[in-house]
N, C-alpha and C positions, 0 to 999 in steps of 0.2 A: 504494500500500500504506500509506503514511504517513497519507494522508487517511482511509482506512478505520479505521486504529487511532485516530486523533483523534476520528472520529465515534463509535466505540464508547466511548471514554473519556468523551466529552461526554454520551452517552446514559446511561451508568452514573451519572455525577454528577447528572444531572437526576432519574433514578429514585431515588437515595438522598435527594434533597431533598424528595420527595413525602411528604406527611403521612399518618399513619394515625390510629388511635383517639386522641381528645382532642388532636389536633394534634401528636402525637409523630412522630418520624422513625426509621425503622430505621437502625442505625448510630450512634445517639447513645451517649455514655458514661453511666455512672451519674450523674456530676455534671451532665451535660446534662439527663438526665431529672428529677433532683431540682430543677433550676432551672426547667424548663418545666412540671412537673406540680405544681400547688399543692395538695398534700395530704400528710398524714403517711404516710411509707413505712417499712415494716419490712424490715430486711435478712435475707436467707435465703441459705444456701449448700447446694447439693446434694452428693451423695456424691462427685462429681468435683471439688468445690471451686468450681464455677461459681456465679456470683452471680445472685440474683433480688431484686427489690423487690416488696413486697406492700402493697396498699391494701385493707384489709378493710371499708372503708366505701363500697362502690360499690353500684349498683343495676342490675339487668337486669329489664326489664319491670316496674319498680316494686318489685322484690323484692331483698332483701339478697344481695349477691354480693361476691366478692373479685377484684380485678384483680392480675395477676402479670406483671411485666416481666422477661423472661428475657434474660440477657446471656451470650453464648457465650464460648469460650476467648479470643477476641480482646478481650473486655471491652466489646463493642458490643451494643446492643439488637437482638435477633434475632427475638423473638416477644413478643406480648402475649396473655395469656389472661385471660378473665373466666369465673368459675365459681361455681356454687352447688350445695350439697347439700341435699336435702329442705327446701325453704323453708317447708314447712308442718309440720315436726316438732313444733312446740309447739301445733299445732291438730289433734288427732287426728280431728276430724269433717270436716276439710277434705281433700278428696281429688281425685277425677277432674275436677270442674268447674274448680277453681282451678288444677290442674296444666295442664289443657288451655288455660286462659285465658293463663297465663304463656307457654306455648309459642307459641300463636297470636299473641299480642301481639309477642313478640320476632321471630318470623318475619315478621310484617307490617312491623315497623320496618326489618328488613333488606331486604325486597323494596322498600319505599318508597325506601330510600337507594341500594341497589345494583342493583335490578331483580330479575328472576326468577333463582333459583339455577341454576347451570349443571349441577349434578348432585345427585341425591338417592338415598340408599340407606336401606333399612329401611322401617318403618311410619310414614312422614312425615305421612300424612293421617289420623292417629289421631282417632277420635271417641269421645264418651262411651259410645256403644253398644258400640264395640269393647272398651272397658275393662270394662264391665259384663258382657258376654257372652264374655269372654276365656277361651280354652282354655289359653292360655299366660299366665303372670303378668308377663312382661317384654316391653316394646316398646322399640325403639331407632330412631333416625334420625340421619343425617349429611347435611347440606346444605352445598354449596360455592358461593361467589361469587368472582369475580375482578373487581377494580376498582382503578384508580389504582396499578398496580404491586404489588398485594398480593393474597393470597387471604384470604378470610374463611370460616371453617368453623364451623358450629353443629352440636353433637352433644348429644343428650339421651337419657336412659334413664328410662322410666316403669315402675315396678315396683309391683304391687299397687295400681294407681290413683293412685300418687303419683310425682312427679318424684324420682328418687333422685339424679340428677346432670344438670346442664346446663352446657355450656361453649361459649364463643365463642373462637376462636383467630385472631389476625391474624398473618400471616407475609408477608415480601416474596416476590414471584415470583422464581423461580430466574433468575439472569442468564445461565446457559449454555443452550445449545440442546439 
């Protein structure tokens, strides 16, 4: 029984040492993240008083995005999110083609790094023809990968031929069964 307990503790320690986005590790403190992540970070607290750090100078598929590092009640890094809202808002003539290019580029980068997604929900194989001939103005997709002790989720919404939101979320795999 003691051997099993030690094995479980060793496995948990190895899992917590695995790196995630930009070489960070889940379980890091705010100070650890600031030391390891070489960019300007803005402090944010949610309505529960929990801490987040934001880097508004990130890129997803070559497009402006925000990285947000979420710390739970324990004060440890629990989630990393990257997000963007309508990256083409300043370019009213840019729509379907550019939105699809960003989605396809990001999906291809994730597939190249983590392999095929293990699940997909929604209209994930959206085409320009779908957008032009749309009977509904909103399309959504959620894709999920598991790799290296973490889940990676990509979620996007295309509304009226434009990305209205796109997010990547990195979280540790649950340690319980």
